[in-house]
C-alpha positions in Angstrom: -13.9 -0.9 -33.3 -16.8 -1.8 -30.9 -14.7 -4.7 -29.5 -11.8 -2.3 -28.9 -14.1 0.1 -27.1 -15.5 -2.6 -24.9 -12.1 -4.1 -24.1 -10.8 -0.6 -23.1 -13.8 0.0 -20.9 -13.4 -3.3 -19.1 -9.7 -2.7 -18.6 -10.3 0.7 -17.1 -13.0 -0.6 -14.8 -10.8 -3.5 -13.6 -7.9 -1.1 -13.0 -10.2 1.1 -10.8 -11.5 -1.8 -8.8 -8.1 -3.3 -8.1 -6.8 -0.2 -6.3 -7.1 -0.5 -2.5 -6.0 0.7 0.9 -5.3 -2.2 3.2 -6.2 -1.6 6.8 -5.6 -4.4 9.3 -8.2 -6.1 11.5 -7.9 -8.5 14.5 -7.0 -11.3 12.1 -4.8 -9.3 9.7 -5.9 -8.9 6.1 -6.8 -11.4 3.4 -4.6 -9.4 0.9 -1.3 -10.3 2.6 0.1 -13.2 4.6 2.5 -11.9 7.2 5.4 -14.1 8.2 4.9 -12.9 11.8 1.3 -12.2 12.7 0.8 -9.7 15.5 -2.0 -7.1 15.5 -2.8 -4.5 18.1 -6.2 -2.9 18.7 -7.1 0.7 19.4 -8.3 0.0 22.9 -4.9 -1.3 23.9 -3.0 1.4 22.1 -5.1 4.2 23.7 -4.0 3.3 27.3 -1.0 3.3 29.5 2.4 3.1 28.0 1.0 2.7 24.5 -0.6 6.1 24.4 2.5 8.0 23.4 3.9 5.2 21.3 4.1 4.6 17.5 1.3 2.1 17.8 -1.1 4.8 18.6 0.3 7.4 16.3 -0.2 5.1 13.3 -3.8 4.3 14.4 -4.4 8.0 14.8 -3.0 8.9 11.4 -4.9 6.2 9.5 -8.1 6.2 11.6 -7.6 2.5 11.9 -8.7 0.2 14.7 -5.7 -2.1 14.3 -2.1 -2.1 13.3 0.3 -4.9 12.4 3.6 -5.0 14.2 6.7 -7.2 14.6 5.9 -8.9 17.9 8.9 -9.7 20.1 10.8 -7.2 18.0 11.3 -9.8 15.2 14.1 -8.5 13.0 12.4 -9.4 9.7 8.7 -9.6 8.6 7.6 -10.5 5.1 4.3 -9.4 3.5 3.3 -12.0 0.9 0.6 -11.1 -1.6 -2.3 -13.6 -1.8 -3.8 -12.3 -5.0 -3.2 -13.6 -8.5 -0.2 -12.2 -10.2 1.7 -9.2 -8.9 0.8 -5.9 -7.2 2.1 -2.4 -7.1 3.1 -1.1 -3.7 2.3 2.6 -3.6 2.8 3.5 0.1 2.1 2.7 3.7 2.0 4.4 7.1 4.6 3.3 9.6 6.2 4.4 12.9 8.8 3.1 15.4 6.8 1.8 18.4 9.2 2.8 21.2 11.9 4.8 19.5 13.9 5.6 16.4 15.7 3.3 13.9 16.5 2.9 10.3 14.3 0.2 8.7 15.2 -1.6 5.4 12.3 -2.1 3.1 12.7 -4.6 0.3 10.4 -5.5 -2.6 10.4 -8.9 -4.3 9.1 -10.3 -7.5 8.9 -14.1 -7.3 11.6 -14.1 -4.6 13.9 -11.9 -6.7 14.9 -8.6 -5.0 13.7 -5.8 -7.2 13.6 -2.8 -4.9 15.2 -1.7 -1.7 15.1 1.4 0.4 16.1 2.6 3.9 13.5 4.5 6.0 14.2 6.3 9.2 11.3 6.1 11.7 10.5 7.4 15.1 7.3 7.3 17.1 5.6 9.8 14.8 3.6 8.2 12.0 5.0 8.8 8.5 4.2 7.7 5.0 6.7 5.5 3.1 6.1 6.4 -0.6 7.4 3.4 -2.6 5.7 3.4 -6.0 7.2 0.0 -6.6 5.7 -2.0 -9.5 5.1 -5.7 -10.1 5.8 -7.2 -6.6 4.7 -10.5 -5.1 6.0 -9.6 -1.6 7.8 -7.0 0.4 9.6 -7.1 3.8 10.6 -4.8 6.6 13.9 -5.4 8.5 14.9 -3.7 11.8 18.0 -1.5 11.9 21.2 -1.3 13.8 20.8 2.2 15.1 17.9 1.9 17.5 17.5 4.6 20.1 14.7 4.4 22.7 12.4 7.4 23.1 12.5 8.5 26.8 8.9 9.9 26.5 7.3 6.4 26.0 7.1 3.7 28.6 8.1 0.7 26.5 11.2 -0.3 24.6 12.4 -2.5 21.8 12.8 -2.5 18.0 9.1 -2.8 17.3 7.4 -0.9 14.5 3.7 -0.5 13.6 2.2 -0.3 10.1 -1.3 0.3 8.5 -2.9 1.7 5.4 -1.0 -0.1 2.8 -2.0 1.4 -0.6 -1.7 -0.9 -3.6 -2.4 -0.8 -7.3 -3.1 2.9 -7.6 -2.3 4.7 -10.9 1.0 6.6 -10.7 0.0 9.0 -13.5 -0.5 12.7 -12.6 -3.8 12.5 -14.5 -6.4 10.7 -12.4 -7.3 7.3 -13.9 -11.0 8.0 -14.2 -10.3 11.3 -16.2 -7.7 9.7 -18.4 -10.0 6.7 -19.0 -12.9 8.8 -20.0 -10.8 11.0 -22.3 -9.5 7.9 -24.0 -13.0 6.4 -24.4 -14.3 9.7 -25.7 -11.6 9.7 -28.4 -12.4 6.2 -29.5 -16.1 7.1 -29.6 -15.4 10.2 -31.7 -13.3 8.2 -34.1 -16.1 5.6 -34.4 -18.6 8.4 -35.1 -16.4 9.9 -37.8 -16.0 6.5 -39.4 -19.8 6.0 -39.5 -20.3 9.5 -41.0 -17.7 8.8 -43.7 -19.4 5.5 -44.5 -22.8 7.2 -44.8 -21.4 9.8 -47.2 -19.9 7.1 -49.3 -23.2 5.4 -49.6 -25.1 8.6 -50.5 
């Protein structure tokens, strides 16, 4: 019983430490290898034609200093997980840099397509809520319905992304509360077993 209790505790702690929100830096993130590496900083996004763009709206929404984007309006960018095993994609914040379009988001497990969704974006930051389990990569593809926003100075099928949330519990009960309730139950059962053993001896 003690071994079961210890194993459960270790599992709960490891589950808690794996959850993360990935924010990009000047060199990207060690969590994902991008097939097309372009990262914009807050100083650039806060000036000139970028100020009203999706680049800035994503930074503003995520309090980030950088965003990743598809430089030269590359039609397809893959995000390949660098960790061991698979990951769960919970969500990310994204916007169209210069206008609106419908993006196609795909999730893969060992190069096998397991999830797909279409997401309409414009220059306002929005959350893509995936809750996709057991992925090794995901990709973002540009759409065929791009419309330039006349209120921004640039143009092209660029998008900006930040705050990728991975490996978070999907349960309505927060993981810490659920974990402690489960551990309390095991501890209670262990206590009852000891009490019964003492009575038997007496």
